[in-house]
N, CA and C atoms of all chains as a GROMACS GRO file, in nm:
protein
  654
    1GLU      N    1  16.596  27.732  13.934
    1GLU     CA    2  16.521  27.622  13.969
    1GLU      C    3  16.446  27.633  14.153
    2ALA      N    4  16.370  27.650  14.195
    2ALA     CA    5  16.319  27.667  14.351
    2ALA      C    6  16.349  27.503  14.380
    3GLN      N    7  16.441  27.497  14.518
    3GLN     CA    8  16.471  27.349  14.520
    3GLN      C    9  16.463  27.345  14.672
    4VAL      N   10  16.473  27.214  14.752
    4VAL     CA   11  16.481  27.170  14.886
    4VAL      C   12  16.551  27.080  14.836
    5THR      N   13  16.680  27.071  14.949
    5THR     CA   14  16.738  26.908  14.916
    5THR      C   15  16.785  26.857  15.049
    6GLN      N   16  16.808  26.750  15.062
    6GLN     CA   17  16.774  26.713  15.176
    6GLN      C   18  16.874  26.539  15.144
    7ASN      N   19  16.968  26.551  15.260
    7ASN     CA   20  17.101  26.442  15.269
    7ASN      C   21  17.104  26.365  15.432
    8PRO      N   22  17.129  26.271  15.424
    8PRO     CA   23  17.146  26.165  15.280
    8PRO      C   24  16.989  26.150  15.259
    9ARG      N   25  16.970  26.068  15.146
    9ARG     CA   26  16.822  26.022  15.068
    9ARG      C   27  16.781  25.881  15.180
   10TYR      N   28  16.870  25.818  15.211
   10TYR     CA   29  16.841  25.650  15.271
   10TYR      C   30  16.998  25.676  15.388
   11LEU      N   31  16.947  25.615  15.497
   11LEU     CA   32  17.022  25.560  15.578
   11LEU      C   33  16.996  25.470  15.685
   12ILE      N   34  17.066  25.367  15.692
   12ILE     CA   35  17.049  25.274  15.834
   12ILE      C   36  17.151  25.288  15.894
   13THR      N   37  17.081  25.317  16.052
   13THR     CA   38  17.191  25.321  16.180
   13THR      C   39  17.145  25.236  16.309
   14VAL      N   40  17.201  25.197  16.376
   14VAL     CA   41  17.194  25.154  16.519
   14VAL      C   42  17.157  25.260  16.586
   15THR      N   43  17.051  25.161  16.710
   15THR     CA   44  17.037  25.282  16.851
   15THR      C   45  17.131  25.351  16.874
   16GLY      N   46  17.139  25.466  16.882
   16GLY     CA   47  17.250  25.547  17.012
   16GLY      C   48  17.299  25.597  16.909
   17LYS      N   49  17.346  25.617  16.780
   17LYS     CA   50  17.441  25.675  16.739
   17LYS      C   51  17.392  25.785  16.682
   18LYS      N   52  17.461  25.907  16.725
   18LYS     CA   53  17.404  26.029  16.629
   18LYS      C   54  17.378  26.053  16.528
   19LEU      N   55  17.314  26.112  16.464
   19LEU     CA   56  17.301  26.150  16.307
   19LEU      C   57  17.213  26.286  16.300
   20THR      N   58  17.245  26.318  16.178
   20THR     CA   59  17.206  26.443  16.134
   20THR      C   60  17.171  26.410  15.951
   21VAL      N   61  17.048  26.492  15.955
   21VAL     CA   62  17.019  26.516  15.811
   21VAL      C   63  17.014  26.660  15.809
   22THR      N   64  17.090  26.654  15.716
   22THR     CA   65  17.061  26.802  15.647
   22THR      C   66  16.961  26.825  15.552
   23CYS      N   67  16.908  27.005  15.543
   23CYS     CA   68  16.817  27.066  15.499
   23CYS      C   69  16.872  27.171  15.444
   24SER      N   70  16.840  27.211  15.253
   24SER     CA   71  16.857  27.358  15.232
   24SER      C   72  16.832  27.393  15.102
   25GLN      N   73  16.771  27.497  15.112
   25GLN     CA   74  16.683  27.593  15.033
   25GLN      C   75  16.719  27.640  14.927
   26ASN      N   76  16.712  27.690  14.814
   26ASN     CA   77  16.763  27.805  14.780
   26ASN      C   78  16.680  27.942  14.783
   27MET      N   79  16.597  27.924  14.798
   27MET     CA   80  16.442  28.014  14.752
   27MET      C   81  16.447  28.137  14.846
   28ASN      N   82  16.525  28.193  14.981
   28ASN     CA   83  16.539  28.240  15.029
   28ASN      C   84  16.386  28.262  15.136
   29HIS      N   85  16.320  28.137  15.186
   29HIS     CA   86  16.206  28.147  15.264
   29HIS      C   87  16.231  28.122  15.372
   30GLU      N   88  16.169  28.205  15.442
   30GLU     CA   89  16.185  28.192  15.587
   30GLU      C   90  16.160  28.121  15.664
   31TYR      N   91  16.072  28.030  15.644
   31TYR     CA   92  15.949  27.918  15.679
   31TYR      C   93  16.042  27.798  15.658
   32MET      N   94  16.040  27.702  15.751
   32MET     CA   95  16.118  27.623  15.705
   32MET      C   96  16.044  27.547  15.854
   33SER      N   97  16.022  27.392  15.815
   33SER     CA   98  15.996  27.296  15.861
   33SER      C   99  16.013  27.102  15.876
   34TRP      N  100  16.041  27.080  15.956
   34TRP     CA  101  16.030  26.908  15.927
   34TRP      C  102  15.935  26.849  15.943
   35TYR      N  103  15.911  26.743  15.891
   35TYR     CA  104  15.785  26.601  15.923
   35TYR      C  105  15.847  26.496  15.926
   36ARG      N  106  15.776  26.412  16.004
   36ARG     CA  107  15.816  26.245  15.985
   36ARG      C  108  15.678  26.220  15.918
   37GLN      N  109  15.666  26.100  15.841
   37GLN     CA  110  15.557  26.019  15.760
   37GLN      C  111  15.559  25.885  15.820
   38ASP      N  112  15.467  25.850  15.840
   38ASP     CA  113  15.472  25.679  15.883
   38ASP      C  114  15.293  25.693  15.902
   39PRO      N  115  15.322  25.532  15.821
   39PRO     CA  116  15.209  25.472  15.745
   39PRO      C  117  15.047  25.468  15.861
   40GLY      N  118  14.959  25.469  15.802
   40GLY     CA  119  14.833  25.502  15.860
   40GLY      C  120  14.818  25.640  15.972
   41LEU      N  121  14.959  25.698  15.997
   41LEU     CA  122  14.932  25.815  16.079
   41LEU      C  123  14.979  25.936  15.999
   42GLY      N  124  15.005  25.955  15.892
   42GLY     CA  125  15.054  25.999  15.784
   42GLY      C  126  15.108  26.115  15.809
   43LEU      N  127  15.169  26.260  15.786
   43LEU     CA  128  15.271  26.342  15.796
   43LEU      C  129  15.293  26.399  15.933
   44ARG      N  130  15.358  26.424  16.021
   44ARG     CA  131  15.338  26.476  16.125
   44ARG      C  132  15.428  26.611  16.167
   45GLN      N  133  15.440  26.714  16.216
   45GLN     CA  134  15.508  26.809  16.237
   45GLN      C  135  15.623  26.788  16.349
   46ILE      N  136  15.744  26.812  16.326
   46ILE     CA  137  15.840  26.768  16.414
   46ILE      C  138  15.883  26.928  16.482
   47TYR      N  139  15.918  27.039  16.388
   47TYR     CA  140  15.972  27.120  16.457
   47TYR      C  141  15.946  27.235  16.323
   48TYR      N  142  15.946  27.368  16.370
   48TYR     CA  143  15.963  27.441  16.266
   48TYR      C  144  16.041  27.564  16.280
   49SER      N  145  16.075  27.681  16.203
   49SER     CA  146  16.135  27.785  16.189
   49SER      C  147  16.070  27.880  16.091
   50MET      N  148  16.092  27.945  16.170
   50MET     CA  149  16.006  28.103  16.088
   50MET      C  150  16.113  28.179  16.038
   51ASN      N  151  16.218  28.166  16.129
   51ASN     CA  152  16.360  28.290  16.050
   51ASN      C  153  16.504  28.209  16.185
   52VAL      N  154  16.607  28.299  16.110
   52VAL     CA  155  16.669  28.236  16.180
   52VAL      C  156  16.682  28.260  16.345
   53GLU      N  157  16.731  28.150  16.362
   53GLU     CA  158  16.773  28.146  16.503
   53GLU      C  159  16.616  28.167  16.594
   54VAL      N  160  16.486  28.095  16.478
   54VAL     CA  161  16.364  28.107  16.604
   54VAL      C  162  16.308  27.982  16.582
   55THR      N  163  16.303  27.895  16.641
   55THR     CA  164  16.230  27.724  16.609
   55THR      C  165  16.149  27.754  16.683
   56ASP      N  166  16.041  27.632  16.661
   56ASP     CA  167  15.960  27.594  16.759
   56ASP      C  168  15.874  27.479  16.689
   57LYS      N  169  15.861  27.408  16.843
   57LYS     CA  170  15.816  27.220  16.827
   57LYS      C  171  15.683  27.235  16.798
   58GLY      N  172  15.652  27.130  16.669
   58GLY     CA  173  15.556  27.093  16.625
   58GLY      C  174  15.488  27.024  16.726
   59ASP      N  175  15.462  26.866  16.610
   59ASP     CA  176  15.352  26.776  16.733
   59ASP      C  177  15.419  26.670  16.831
   60VAL      N  178  15.544  26.638  16.718
   60VAL     CA  179  15.643  26.544  16.803
   60VAL      C  180  15.747  26.575  16.803
   61PRO      N  181  15.830  26.649  16.873
   61PRO     CA  182  15.924  26.720  16.867
   61PRO      C  183  16.052  26.586  16.925
   62GLU      N  184  15.961  26.526  17.021
   62GLU     CA  185  16.074  26.443  17.144
   62GLU      C  186  16.211  26.352  17.031
   63GLY      N  187  16.289  26.365  17.100
   63GLY     CA  188  16.391  26.304  17.036
   63GLY      C  189  16.451  26.348  16.909
   64TYR      N  190  16.383  26.480  16.918
   64TYR     CA  191  16.500  26.547  16.800
   64TYR      C  192  16.543  26.684  16.823
   65LYS      N  193  16.623  26.724  16.758
   65LYS     CA  194  16.687  26.907  16.760
   65LYS      C  195  16.651  26.926  16.646
   66VAL      N  196  16.689  27.045  16.644
   66VAL     CA  197  16.704  27.157  16.516
   66VAL      C  198  16.750  27.261  16.534
   67SER      N  199  16.838  27.331  16.405
   67SER     CA  200  16.913  27.486  16.465
   67SER      C  201  16.876  27.574  16.332
   68ARG      N  202  16.894  27.647  16.405
   68ARG     CA  203  16.883  27.752  16.218
   68ARG      C  204  16.960  27.872  16.229
   69LYS      N  205  17.084  27.818  16.224
   69LYS     CA  206  17.189  27.989  16.202
   69LYS      C  207  17.165  28.055  16.107
   70GLU      N  208  17.191  27.992  15.968
   70GLU     CA  209  17.140  28.092  15.886
   70GLU      C  210  17.020  28.053  15.804
   71LYS      N  211  16.964  28.143  15.710
   71LYS     CA  212  16.821  28.104  15.653
   71LYS      C  213  16.834  27.977  15.540
   72ARG      N  214  16.912  27.951  15.521
   72ARG     CA  215  16.928  27.827  15.385
   72ARG      C  216  16.932  27.714  15.476
   73ASN      N  217  16.979  27.661  15.551
   73ASN     CA  218  16.988  27.502  15.602
   73ASN      C  219  16.897  27.544  15.758
   74PHE      N  220  16.855  27.417  15.743
   74PHE     CA  221  16.781  27.389  15.924
   74PHE      C  222  16.791  27.203  15.923
   75PRO      N  223  16.894  27.166  15.928
   75PRO     CA  224  16.970  27.066  15.972
   75PRO      C  225  16.821  26.999  16.117
   76LEU      N  226  16.865  26.869  16.083
   76LEU     CA  227  16.760  26.773  16.188
   76LEU      C  228  16.871  26.671  16.249
   77ILE      N  229  16.842  26.652  16.390
   77ILE     CA  230  16.944  26.613  16.488
   77ILE      C  231  16.875  26.491  16.534
   78LEU      N  232  16.912  26.383  16.560
   78LEU     CA  233  16.897  26.269  16.639
   78LEU      C  234  17.025  26.273  16.743
   79GLU      N  235  17.008  26.316  16.843
   79GLU     CA  236  17.123  26.284  16.964
   79GLU      C  237  17.164  26.154  16.985
   80SER      N  238  17.034  26.057  16.995
   80SER     CA  239  17.057  25.923  17.025
   80SER      C  240  16.929  25.843  16.973
   81PRO      N  241  16.934  25.843  16.834
   81PRO     CA  242  16.807  25.754  16.799
   81PRO      C  243  16.749  25.634  16.786
   82SER      N  244  16.633  25.599  16.836
   82SER     CA  245  16.605  25.452  16.863
   82SER      C  246  16.469  25.426  16.740
   83PRO      N  247  16.471  25.298  16.818
   83PRO     CA  248  16.404  25.209  16.647
   83PRO      C  249  16.260  25.298  16.604
   84ASN      N  250  16.190  25.331  16.734
   84ASN     CA  251  16.058  25.431  16.698
   84ASN      C  252  16.072  25.572  16.644
   85GLN      N  253  16.192  25.577  16.586
   85GLN     CA  254  16.210  25.733  16.506
   85GLN      C  255  16.216  25.643  16.332
   86THR      N  256  16.242  25.525  16.355
   86THR     CA  257  16.231  25.461  16.181
   86THR      C  258  16.096  25.530  16.136
   87SER      N  259  16.158  25.627  16.029
   87SER     CA  260  16.030  25.687  15.963
   87SER      C  261  16.126  25.765  15.818
   88LEU      N  262  15.960  25.816  15.765
   88LEU     CA  263  15.996  25.901  15.650
   88LEU      C  264  16.068  26.036  15.673
   89TYR      N  265  16.153  26.089  15.663
   89TYR     CA  266  16.130  26.256  15.683
   89TYR      C  267  16.147  26.348  15.601
   90PHE      N  268  16.071  26.433  15.571
   90PHE     CA  269  16.096  26.530  15.516
   90PHE      C  270  16.067  26.703  15.538
   91CYS      N  271  16.166  26.776  15.439
   91CYS     CA  272  16.234  26.900  15.494
   91CYS      C  273  16.109  26.940  15.444
   92ALA      N  274  16.070  27.080  15.444
   92ALA     CA  275  15.978  27.178  15.334
   92ALA      C  276  15.985  27.299  15.406
   93THR      N  277  15.960  27.439  15.302
   93THR     CA  278  15.974  27.558  15.316
   93THR      C  279  15.817  27.608  15.310
   94TRP      N  280  15.797  27.738  15.335
   94TRP     CA  281  15.616  27.756  15.292
   94TRP      C  282  15.638  27.912  15.218
   95GLU      N  283  15.602  27.926  15.178
   95GLU     CA  284  15.601  28.114  15.101
   95GLU      C  285  15.477  28.124  15.081
   96GLY      N  286  15.401  28.202  15.111
   96GLY     CA  287  15.237  28.236  15.012
   96GLY      C  288  15.165  28.110  14.999
   97ALA      N  289  15.122  28.076  14.885
   97ALA     CA  290  15.045  28.004  14.873
   97ALA      C  291  15.091  27.839  14.838
   98GLU      N  292  15.258  27.843  14.855
   98GLU     CA  293  15.279  27.666  14.855
   98GLU      C  294  15.400  27.654  14.898
   99GLN      N  295  15.386  27.515  14.960
   99GLN     CA  296  15.463  27.473  15.047
   99GLN      C  297  15.605  27.354  14.919
  100TYR      N  298  15.692  27.394  14.930
  100TYR     CA  299  15.813  27.308  14.901
  100TYR      C  300  15.902  27.201  15.001
  101PHE      N  301  15.865  27.074  14.898
  101PHE     CA  302  15.878  26.932  14.976
  101PHE      C  303  16.022  26.918  14.889
  102GLY      N  304  16.130  26.880  15.040
  102GLY     CA  305  16.207  26.822  15.009
  102GLY      C  306  16.210  26.667  14.929
  103PRO      N  307  16.315  26.575  14.888
  103PRO     CA  308  16.282  26.439  14.791
  103PRO      C  309  16.284  26.349  14.928
  104GLY      N  310  16.287  26.364  15.058
  104GLY     CA  311  16.274  26.270  15.154
  104GLY      C  312  16.402  26.161  15.204
  105THR      N  313  16.402  26.199  15.326
  105THR     CA  314  16.484  26.063  15.376
  105THR      C  315  16.462  25.995  15.437
  106ARG      N  316  16.450  25.838  15.397
  106ARG     CA  317  16.443  25.749  15.484
  106ARG      C  318  16.498  25.686  15.566
  107LEU      N  319  16.478  25.672  15.690
  107LEU     CA  320  16.571  25.657  15.784
  107LEU      C  321  16.530  25.493  15.843
  108THR      N  322  16.633  25.426  15.894
  108THR     CA  323  16.566  25.296  15.975
  108THR      C  324  16.681  25.299  16.074
  109VAL      N  325  16.594  25.298  16.180
  109VAL     CA  326  16.729  25.250  16.318
  109VAL      C  327  16.679  25.131  16.374
  110THR      N  328  16.793  25.021  16.388
  110THR     CA  329  16.813  24.955  16.428
  110THR      C  330  16.860  24.874  16.580
  111LYS      N  331  14.157  26.094  16.844
  111LYS     CA  332  14.117  26.234  16.757
  111LYS      C  333  14.200  26.324  16.709
  112ASN      N  334  14.140  26.282  16.497
  112ASN     CA  335  14.215  26.353  16.391
  112ASN      C  336  14.186  26.477  16.395
  113GLU      N  337  14.234  26.607  16.393
  113GLU     CA  338  14.226  26.691  16.343
  113GLU      C  339  14.149  26.722  16.252
  114VAL      N  340  14.225  26.653  16.138
  114VAL     CA  341  14.202  26.622  16.004
  114VAL      C  342  14.189  26.532  15.974
  115GLU      N  343  14.045  26.494  15.885
  115GLU     CA  344  13.968  26.372  15.832
  115GLU      C  345  13.935  26.345  15.719
  116GLN      N  346  14.022  26.277  15.615
  116GLN     CA  347  14.014  26.265  15.462
  116GLN      C  348  13.952  26.140  15.449
  117SER      N  349  13.861  26.150  15.339
  117SER     CA  350  13.763  26.006  15.296
  117SER      C  351  13.786  26.026  15.133
  118PRO      N  352  13.743  25.933  15.085
  118PRO     CA  353  13.768  25.796  15.129
  118PRO      C  354  13.936  25.776  15.191
  119GLN      N  355  13.993  25.692  15.212
  119GLN     CA  356  14.085  25.636  15.243
  119GLN      C  357  14.174  25.582  15.122
  120ASN      N  358  14.119  25.490  15.048
  120ASN     CA  359  14.151  25.434  14.914
  120ASN      C  360  14.035  25.463  14.843
  121LEU      N  361  14.080  25.497  14.709
  121LEU     CA  362  13.993  25.505  14.578
  121LEU      C  363  14.029  25.432  14.445
  122THR      N  364  13.980  25.382  14.364
  122THR     CA  365  14.024  25.294  14.241
  122THR      C  366  13.894  25.369  14.154
  123ALA      N  367  13.967  25.451  14.095
  123ALA     CA  368  13.840  25.471  13.918
  123ALA      C  369  13.898  25.471  13.849
  124GLN      N  370  13.778  25.452  13.704
  124GLN     CA  371  13.846  25.388  13.609
  124GLN      C  372  13.883  25.504  13.476
  125GLU      N  373  13.939  25.535  13.386
  125GLU     CA  374  14.028  25.623  13.302
  125GLU      C  375  13.873  25.713  13.262
  126GLY      N  376  13.896  25.854  13.332
  126GLY     CA  377  13.792  25.901  13.285
  126GLY      C  378  13.701  25.986  13.384
  127GLU      N  379  13.702  25.898  13.482
  127GLU     CA  380  13.592  25.891  13.598
  127GLU      C  381  13.617  26.045  13.625
  128PHE      N  382  13.540  26.119  13.707
  128PHE     CA  383  13.524  26.237  13.823
  128PHE      C  384  13.549  26.203  13.913
  129ILE      N  385  13.606  26.254  13.995
  129ILE     CA  386  13.694  26.187  14.137
  129ILE      C  387  13.660  26.313  14.221
  130THR      N  388  13.645  26.248  14.351
  130THR     CA  389  13.562  26.367  14.485
  130THR      C  390  13.653  26.311  14.585
  131ILE      N  391  13.751  26.409  14.631
  131ILE     CA  392  13.858  26.354  14.796
  131ILE      C  393  13.771  26.444  14.870
  132ASN      N  394  13.752  26.403  14.972
  132ASN     CA  395  13.698  26.474  15.092
  132ASN      C  396  13.788  26.515  15.224
  133CYS      N  397  13.791  26.643  15.271
  133CYS     CA  398  13.854  26.669  15.396
  133CYS      C  399  13.775  26.792  15.482
  134SER      N  400  13.782  26.689  15.572
  134SER     CA  401  13.732  26.789  15.694
  134SER      C  402  13.828  26.803  15.817
  135TYR      N  403  13.790  26.911  15.895
  135TYR     CA  404  13.891  26.976  16.008
  135TYR      C  405  13.794  27.003  16.121
  136SER      N  406  13.880  27.027  16.206
  136SER     CA  407  13.809  27.065  16.326
  136SER      C  408  13.904  27.193  16.364
  137VAL      N  409  14.014  27.245  16.306
  137VAL     CA  410  14.056  27.320  16.426
  137VAL      C  411  14.032  27.459  16.325
  138GLY      N  412  14.056  27.608  16.399
  138GLY     CA  413  14.001  27.688  16.338
  138GLY      C  414  14.121  27.739  16.273
  139ILE      N  415  14.078  27.721  16.108
  139ILE     CA  416  14.205  27.801  16.014
  139ILE      C  417  14.130  27.918  15.930
  140SER      N  418  14.252  27.960  15.866
  140SER     CA  419  14.189  28.043  15.779
  140SER      C  420  14.208  28.016  15.597
  141ALA      N  421  14.300  27.911  15.597
  141ALA     CA  422  14.330  27.865  15.450
  141ALA      C  423  14.358  27.689  15.493
  142LEU      N  424  14.331  27.635  15.366
  142LEU     CA  425  14.388  27.480  15.373
  142LEU      C  426  14.460  27.473  15.221
  143HIS      N  427  14.581  27.335  15.246
  143HIS     CA  428  14.625  27.307  15.157
  143HIS      C  429  14.583  27.182  15.071
  144TRP      N  430  14.607  27.148  14.949
  144TRP     CA  431  14.602  27.025  14.929
  144TRP      C  432  14.760  26.979  14.848
  145LEU      N  433  14.780  26.870  14.853
  145LEU     CA  434  14.921  26.824  14.850
  145LEU      C  435  14.885  26.691  14.705
  146GLN      N  436  14.996  26.664  14.623
  146GLN     CA  437  14.995  26.508  14.588
  146GLN      C  438  15.137  26.454  14.619
  147GLN      N  439  15.119  26.325  14.679
  147GLN     CA  440  15.222  26.259  14.705
  147GLN      C  441  15.272  26.174  14.580
  148HIS      N  442  15.342  26.182  14.487
  148HIS     CA  443  15.394  26.074  14.401
  148HIS      C  444  15.414  25.942  14.439
  149PRO      N  445  15.393  25.808  14.335
  149PRO     CA  446  15.451  25.662  14.398
  149PRO      C  447  15.573  25.650  14.426
  150GLY      N  448  15.658  25.783  14.392
  150GLY     CA  449  15.816  25.761  14.428
  150GLY      C  450  15.841  25.841  14.552
  151GLY      N  451  15.744  25.886  14.635
  151GLY     CA  452  15.726  25.947  14.741
  151GLY      C  453  15.758  26.126  14.749
  152GLY      N  454  15.793  26.148  14.629
  152GLY     CA  455  15.772  26.310  14.637
  152GLY      C  456  15.628  26.393  14.674
  153ILE      N  457  15.624  26.481  14.696
  153ILE     CA  458  15.486  26.596  14.761
  153ILE      C  459  15.509  26.724  14.723
  154VAL      N  460  15.390  26.746  14.602
  154VAL     CA  461  15.427  26.912  14.570
  154VAL      C  462  15.289  26.948  14.601
  155SER      N  463  15.295  27.086  14.602
  155SER     CA  464  15.147  27.132  14.672
  155SER      C  465  15.121  27.197  14.506
  156LEU      N  466  14.966  27.162  14.580
  156LEU     CA  467  14.864  27.176  14.472
  156LEU      C  468  14.790  27.282  14.474
  157PHE      N  469  14.741  27.324  14.561
  157PHE     CA  470  14.614  27.452  14.581
  157PHE      C  471  14.652  27.485  14.762
  158MET      N  472  14.656  27.604  14.776
  158MET     CA  473  14.640  27.665  14.865
  158MET      C  474  14.512  27.753  14.866
  159LEU      N  475  14.403  27.751  14.942
  159LEU     CA  476  14.270  27.832  14.945
  159LEU      C  477  14.218  27.864  15.092
  160SER      N  478  14.184  27.986  15.071
  160SER     CA  479  14.096  28.024  15.137
  160SER      C  480  13.902  28.045  15.162
  161SER      N  481  13.875  28.012  15.039
  161SER     CA  482  13.737  28.074  15.011
  161SER      C  483  13.719  27.976  14.871
  162GLY      N  484  13.629  27.932  14.860
  162GLY     CA  485  13.549  27.967  14.699
  162GLY      C  486  13.602  27.841  14.650
  163LYS      N  487  13.655  27.892  14.515
  163LYS     CA  488  13.722  27.712  14.471
  163LYS      C  489  13.848  27.786  14.381
  164LYS      N  490  13.926  27.707  14.373
  164LYS     CA  491  14.094  27.713  14.266
  164LYS      C  492  14.027  27.607  14.172
  165LYS      N  493  14.106  27.599  14.068
  165LYS     CA  494  14.131  27.548  13.942
  165LYS      C  495  14.258  27.551  13.858
  166HIS      N  496  14.308  27.437  13.842
  166HIS     CA  497  14.453  27.421  13.789
  166HIS      C  498  14.403  27.295  13.677
  167GLY      N  499  14.399  27.308  13.596
  167GLY     CA  500  14.413  27.226  13.438
  167GLY      C  501  14.254  27.148  13.543
  168ARG      N  502  14.289  26.994  13.560
  168ARG     CA  503  14.170  26.900  13.560
  168ARG      C  504  14.167  26.898  13.675
  169LEU      N  505  14.211  26.981  13.782
  169LEU     CA  506  14.198  26.987  13.945
  169LEU      C  507  14.110  27.110  13.996
  170ILE      N  508  14.042  27.058  14.076
  170ILE     CA  509  13.976  27.185  14.130
  170ILE      C  510  13.941  27.135  14.259
  171ALA      N  511  13.949  27.269  14.335
  171ALA     CA  512  13.966  27.230  14.508
  171ALA      C  513  13.841  27.367  14.533
  172THR      N  514  13.758  27.295  14.602
  172THR     CA  515  13.682  27.399  14.672
  172THR      C  516  13.686  27.385  14.844
  173ILE      N  517  13.658  27.494  14.918
  173ILE     CA  518  13.679  27.497  15.043
  173ILE      C  519  13.520  27.568  15.084
  174ASN      N  520  13.508  27.514  15.193
  174ASN     CA  521  13.337  27.608  15.300
  174ASN      C  522  13.414  27.624  15.454
  175ILE      N  523  13.452  27.769  15.427
  175ILE     CA  524  13.533  27.786  15.601
  175ILE      C  525  13.443  27.716  15.686
  176GLN      N  526  13.281  27.803  15.644
  176GLN     CA  527  13.218  27.773  15.807
  176GLN      C  528  13.162  27.636  15.815
  177GLU      N  529  13.164  27.570  15.709
  177GLU     CA  530  13.139  27.403  15.758
  177GLU      C  531  13.260  27.330  15.753
  178LYS      N  532  13.391  27.418  15.761
  178LYS     CA  533  13.512  27.357  15.787
  178LYS      C  534  13.474  27.190  15.701
  179HIS      N  535  13.503  27.263  15.576
  179HIS     CA  536  13.499  27.151  15.475
  179HIS      C  537  13.575  27.154  15.342
  180SER      N  538  13.642  27.084  15.270
  180SER     CA  539  13.721  27.119  15.179
  180SER      C  540  13.689  26.997  15.078
  181SER      N  541  13.689  26.980  14.965
  181SER     CA  542  13.693  26.907  14.843
  181SER      C  543  13.752  26.912  14.708
  182LEU      N  544  13.841  26.813  14.662
  182LEU     CA  545  13.939  26.834  14.558
  182LEU      C  546  13.880  26.728  14.455
  183HIS      N  547  13.845  26.790  14.323
  183HIS     CA  548  13.785  26.699  14.262
  183HIS      C  549  13.916  26.659  14.145
  184ILE      N  550  13.883  26.577  14.061
  184ILE     CA  551  14.000  26.548  13.956
  184ILE      C  552  13.877  26.479  13.817
  185THR      N  553  13.885  26.582  13.696
  185THR     CA  554  13.766  26.569  13.610
  185THR      C  555  13.862  26.466  13.512
  186ALA      N  556  13.803  26.382  13.411
  186ALA     CA  557  13.865  26.312  13.310
  186ALA      C  558  13.976  26.265  13.339
  187SER      N  559  13.971  26.188  13.466
  187SER     CA  560  14.113  26.100  13.575
  187SER      C  561  14.170  25.990  13.475
  188HIS      N  562  14.285  26.016  13.490
  188HIS     CA  563  14.396  25.944  13.403
  188HIS      C  564  14.458  25.920  13.505
  189PRO      N  565  14.544  25.791  13.449
  189PRO     CA  566  14.624  25.702  13.509
  189PRO      C  567  14.775  25.769  13.582
  190ARG      N  568  14.804  25.896  13.529
  190ARG     CA  569  14.920  25.979  13.577
  190ARG      C  570  14.841  26.012  13.746
  191ASP      N  571  14.731  26.043  13.746
  191ASP     CA  572  14.670  26.097  13.831
  191ASP      C  573  14.698  26.013  13.959
  192SER      N  574  14.701  25.889  13.924
  192SER     CA  575  14.758  25.777  14.039
  192SER      C  576  14.884  25.844  14.168
  193ALA      N  577  14.797  25.849  14.278
  193ALA     CA  578  14.899  25.938  14.375
  193ALA      C  579  14.786  25.927  14.473
  194VAL      N  580  14.907  25.964  14.626
  194VAL     CA  581  14.804  26.029  14.712
  194VAL      C  582  14.797  26.143  14.734
  195TYR      N  583  14.660  26.177  14.815
  195TYR     CA  584  14.661  26.321  14.813
  195TYR      C  585  14.584  26.382  14.933
  196ILE      N  586  14.697  26.487  14.995
  196ILE     CA  587  14.666  26.439  15.138
  196ILE      C  588  14.609  26.641  15.155
  197CYS      N  589  14.531  26.675  15.247
  197CYS     CA  590  14.503  26.783  15.300
  197CYS      C  591  14.559  26.843  15.402
  198ALA      N  592  14.618  26.964  15.425
  198ALA     CA  593  14.665  26.994  15.535
  198ALA      C  594  14.641  27.125  15.558
  199ALA      N  595  14.619  27.155  15.704
  199ALA     CA  596  14.590  27.247  15.769
  199ALA      C  597  14.673  27.326  15.863
  200PRO      N  598  14.685  27.469  15.784
  200PRO     CA  599  14.767  27.527  15.907
  200PRO      C  600  14.702  27.621  15.995
  201TYR      N  601  14.716  27.595  16.176
  201TYR     CA  602  14.697  27.650  16.256
  201TYR      C  603  14.788  27.738  16.328
  202THR      N  604  14.735  27.805  16.388
  202THR     CA  605  14.794  27.898  16.460
  202THR      C  606  14.901  27.999  16.357
  203GLY      N  607  14.888  27.943  16.251
  203GLY     CA  608  14.912  28.073  16.122
  203GLY      C  609  15.094  27.974  16.108
  204ASN      N  610  15.128  27.918  16.190
  204ASN     CA  611  15.259  27.841  16.164
  204ASN      C  612  15.232  27.698  16.179
  205GLN      N  613  15.181  27.573  16.237
  205GLN     CA  614  15.175  27.452  16.264
  205GLN      C  615  15.073  27.406  16.169
  206PHE      N  616  15.103  27.285  16.169
  206PHE     CA  617  15.001  27.207  16.039
  206PHE      C  618  14.942  27.101  16.121
  207TYR      N  619  14.843  27.066  16.047
  207TYR     CA  620  14.776  26.930  16.043
  207TYR      C  621  14.819  26.843  15.969
  208PHE      N  622  14.747  26.773  15.925
  208PHE     CA  623  14.762  26.680  15.781
  208PHE      C  624  14.676  26.565  15.782
  209GLY      N  625  14.596  26.576  15.678
  209GLY     CA  626  14.544  26.406  15.658
  209GLY      C  627  14.594  26.283  15.685
  210THR      N  628  14.597  26.192  15.686
  210THR     CA  629  14.623  26.089  15.651
  210THR      C  630  14.639  26.048  15.503
  211GLY      N  631  14.558  26.125  15.435
  211GLY     CA  632  14.585  26.164  15.270
  211GLY      C  633  14.446  26.041  15.204
  212THR      N  634  14.460  26.045  15.103
  212THR     CA  635  14.377  25.969  14.982
  212THR      C  636  14.482  25.880  14.896
  213SER      N  637  14.482  25.732  14.836
  213SER     CA  638  14.549  25.710  14.776
  213SER      C  639  14.459  25.662  14.682
  214LEU      N  640  14.459  25.721  14.540
  214LEU     CA  641  14.371  25.683  14.395
  214LEU      C  642  14.484  25.597  14.340
  215THR      N  643  14.442  25.522  14.252
  215THR     CA  644  14.442  25.458  14.154
  215THR      C  645  14.352  25.478  14.066
  216VAL      N  646  14.424  25.502  13.914
  216VAL     CA  647  14.308  25.509  13.809
  216VAL      C  648  14.371  25.442  13.678
  217ILE      N  649  14.296  25.327  13.691
  217ILE     CA  650  14.294  25.217  13.606
  217ILE      C  651  14.226  25.280  13.433
  218PRO      N  652  14.368  25.219  13.362
  218PRO     CA  653  14.337  25.244  13.172
  218PRO      C  654  14.218  25.183  13.133
   0.00000   0.00000   0.00000
């Protein structure tokens, strides 16, 4: 079964405490992406990757880092989270006509 | 200014009604995606289309690339169609702009 997994699904943390949200796919897709979703603003792209070791900024990359050391994994790193990064985060892959989204990670930064 | 605009933002319909959701975009694209976000938050891909029309069950999507406009139609709507529908425009081939979504509620 085609799948994108994210962990954790829910996270409450404090300002400044580094965290990583993992994303893994089992479809061997080259393209992976991170989005955040906020009320009234919709989905916005944070970073994307066209292949291993190839990453590019999306619309809202500030405060985030990513890495793509292997094809199946694309972790999102918040080095020093701030309250304005409280959001719902989605990882996704894209190949052909379909995008495949992970289940989402709800992050709260206090 | 939002590169992708959807209308309406909210829509309530009676079961069985024909529904139309519109998406207009200002960026130059070769295709457009329609997504469905379930009340639980999960997102699934419905269509990607670059011209004309596509149909999947009771869902029909149309696009006019020259007019930069796409529509999603739902025939014989059902309460299980209640969800947020999002259009997404890939530009530069790799980046995406998204509409803010249309929240649809279908009442039995």
